[in-house]
C-alpha positions as CSV (number, residue, x, y, z in Angstrom):
1,X,-255.4,178.6,73.4
2,X,-255.5,176.7,70.9
3,X,-253.8,173.3,70.1
4,X,-250.4,173.1,69.1
5,X,-250.1,171.7,65.0
6,X,-247.5,169.1,64.5
7,X,-245.0,170.6,62.7
8,X,-244.8,168.9,58.6
9,X,-241.4,167.6,58.8
10,X,-242.9,165.6,61.6
11,X,-245.6,164.0,59.1
12,X,-245.4,160.5,57.6
13,X,-245.3,160.6,54.0
14,X,-248.6,159.4,53.6
15,X,-250.1,161.9,56.7
16,X,-248.5,164.4,54.4
17,X,-250.1,163.2,51.1
18,X,-253.5,163.0,53.0
19,X,-253.1,166.6,54.4
20,X,-252.2,167.8,50.8
21,X,-255.8,166.0,49.4
22,X,-257.6,168.3,51.1
23,X,-255.7,171.6,49.9
24,X,-256.5,173.9,47.3
25,X,-253.3,173.5,45.8
26,X,-252.9,170.1,43.9
27,X,-249.4,168.6,42.9
28,X,-248.9,166.3,39.9
29,X,-246.7,163.7,41.1
30,X,-244.5,161.7,37.6
31,X,-243.6,158.4,38.7
32,X,-245.7,155.4,40.4
33,X,-248.8,156.8,42.0
34,X,-247.6,156.4,45.5
35,X,-244.3,157.4,45.4
36,X,-243.4,160.6,43.0
37,X,-239.9,160.4,41.4
38,X,-240.1,163.8,40.8
39,X,-241.6,167.0,42.3
40,X,-241.7,170.1,41.4
41,X,-242.7,173.5,43.0
42,X,-243.0,176.9,41.9
43,X,-242.2,179.0,45.1
44,X,-243.8,182.5,45.6
45,X,-242.7,184.8,49.0
46,X,-245.5,183.4,50.9
47,X,-244.3,179.5,50.2
48,X,-241.0,179.3,49.9
49,X,-240.1,179.2,53.9
50,X,-242.4,176.1,53.8
51,X,-241.0,174.3,50.5
52,X,-237.5,175.0,51.6
53,X,-237.8,173.5,55.4
54,X,-240.9,171.5,55.9
55,X,-241.6,170.3,52.6
56,X,-238.0,169.3,51.5
57,X,-238.0,167.3,54.5
58,X,-240.8,165.4,53.9
59,X,-239.9,164.6,50.6
60,X,-235.9,163.6,51.2
61,X,-238.0,160.6,53.0
62,X,-240.0,159.6,50.3
63,X,-237.6,156.5,49.0
64,X,-238.7,156.8,45.3
65,X,-238.1,160.1,44.7
66,X,-234.9,160.9,42.9
67,X,-235.2,164.8,42.7
68,X,-237.1,168.5,44.2
69,X,-237.5,171.2,41.8
70,X,-237.8,174.3,43.8
71,X,-238.4,176.7,40.9
72,X,-238.4,180.7,41.2
73,X,-241.8,182.9,40.1
74,X,-239.3,185.9,40.9
75,X,-236.6,185.1,39.1
76,X,-235.0,182.2,36.7
77,X,-233.5,180.2,39.6
78,X,-234.4,176.4,40.2
79,X,-233.0,175.4,43.3
80,X,-232.5,171.1,42.8
81,X,-232.5,168.8,45.5
82,X,-231.4,165.4,43.9
83,X,-230.4,161.8,45.6
84,X,-227.0,161.0,44.6
85,X,-225.2,157.5,44.0
86,X,-225.7,155.4,48.3
87,X,-228.7,157.4,48.4
88,X,-227.4,160.8,49.8
89,X,-228.6,164.0,49.1
90,X,-227.6,167.1,47.2
91,X,-228.1,170.6,46.5
92,X,-227.1,172.5,43.1
93,X,-228.6,175.6,42.6
94,X,-229.1,177.2,38.4
95,X,-229.3,181.3,38.3
96,X,-229.8,182.8,35.0
97,X,-228.6,180.1,32.8
98,X,-227.8,176.5,32.6
99,X,-229.3,173.2,32.3
100,X,-231.4,171.4,34.9
101,X,-231.6,167.4,34.8
102,X,-234.8,165.8,35.1
103,X,-234.3,162.3,36.4
104,X,-238.2,160.8,34.9
105,X,-238.3,160.8,32.0
106,X,-234.6,161.3,31.9
107,X,-234.1,164.6,30.2
108,X,-232.7,168.0,30.6
109,X,-234.5,171.0,30.8
110,X,-232.7,174.8,30.3
111,X,-233.5,177.7,32.4
112,X,-235.1,179.3,29.5
113,X,-237.4,176.6,28.4
114,X,-238.7,176.4,32.0
115,X,-239.0,180.3,32.2
116,X,-240.2,180.5,28.3
117,X,-242.9,183.2,28.4
118,X,-242.8,184.8,31.3
C-alpha cells in the first residue's frame, strides 16, 4: 500500500508554495513576492473541491492575503472570500450580475467585465 499523502490543509504556506512551483498550472499572485494580496482561481468540475477546501484553508493562513476569488467557468458566478475588519474571513457570492471589489489594486470589476468574450 502506498504511503499516505499529507492533505493540503495541513501544509504550511511555504510548503504549499513549493508544491505549487512543481505544478503544471502556474498561479499569478498580485502583491508582494512572498505574500500575495489577491488570489484568483478559475474552477472546473475537476478542481472546485480542492479550490474551495484545501486551497481556501491554506490561503486563509497567508497573513498578507486580502481576498481569494473563485471564478466559475460554467456560469457567471464569483465566490469572494475576503479578510474583513479584525482579520476575520467573510464570504460573498455574486451570481449573474453585480460588482466584485478587488483589494489590490483597489478597484472593482463587474461580472460582465470578468466574463467578457465568453
